[in-house]
N, C-alpha and C positions, 0 to 999 in steps of 0.2 A: 377316492379319498386321498390316496397317496399323491396323486397329481396336484391336488389342492395344496397339500403341505409343501410340495416342492415349489409351487408358484409363490406361496407365502414366504418361503425361505429365500427365494431369489429376490422377491420384492424387498424384503428386509435387508438383504445384502446390498442391493442398489441404494436403498435409503441410507444405510450406514456409510457406504462409499461416498455418496453425495454430501453427507454431513461432514465427513472427514475432508473432502475437497474444499468445502466452504470454510472450514476452520483454517486450513492451510492458506487459502487465499487471503483471509482476514489477517493472519499472522504476517504473510508476505507484504500485504499493503501497509501494515503498521511499520514494519521494518523499513520498507521503501520510503515511507513518509519521514522517518527519522533521518535516513540517508539524504533525502532531498532537502530536508530542513538544514542539515549541516552544510550541504553544498550552497544553498541559497544564502544562509547566514554569512558564509565566507565571501560569496560574490557581492553581498551588500556591505561587507566590511563590518559586520556585527561582531561583537565580542561575546555574545550570549548564545553561541551556536547550539550548545546542548539543550538549554531551556527552550530556545526557539524551535528546535527539532521536536522536542516533546510536545510543545504547544501545537505544532502542525499535525502531529500524530493524533492528538485529541480532537483537533478540528475535523479530521477525516472520520473519526469514530462518531462524533456528535452530528456532523453534517456531511454525509458521505460524498456528495458531489461538488463540494465547494473548494477543494484543495487547489485546483488550477486557478480559480478566481482569486483565492486568497494570495497565492504566490504572485500573480500578476499585480495585484493591488500593492503588496509589500515591496516588490521591486520598484514599482512606480513611485511609491511614497519615499523610498530610499534614493530616488533619482538614478537608479541603475537600469539601463536599457537592456532588456533580454527579450528576444522574440518568443512568442508563445510556442512556436514550433520547437525551439530549443528546450523550453521547459517540458513540453510533452515528450520529446525524445529522451530527455534525462529521466523523466518519470518512468517511461517504459523500460529503459535500460536498467534502472535501479530496481524495478519490480522483478525483472528477470534475475538480477543478481541476488535479490532477497530470496526469491523462490529457490535458486540454486543453493544458497547457504542453508536454507531450511531443509532441503532435500538431502544435502550432504551430512546434516546433523543426525538425521533419522537413522 
């Protein structure tokens, strides 16, 4: 009986840890999206950097896998040539930066 309780406690601990990791990943992605939005707005010469960044963050929340596509489209529409690899590199760098910032806040 005691072994079953221990297994249940361990399973619950793993579930809690997983939920916490997913929450932190979500927060890091939202923070990253705001950062990438500000960078992209500046690169496109937009004056609405803050609102564009918030819009991108919402795009990611509502349509999780469309951020890269959205950025490519927006750069193209603005007539700004940015390689997809640069966008991906910046997204990854900014995700690491966002995760570090969240970790350091904790």
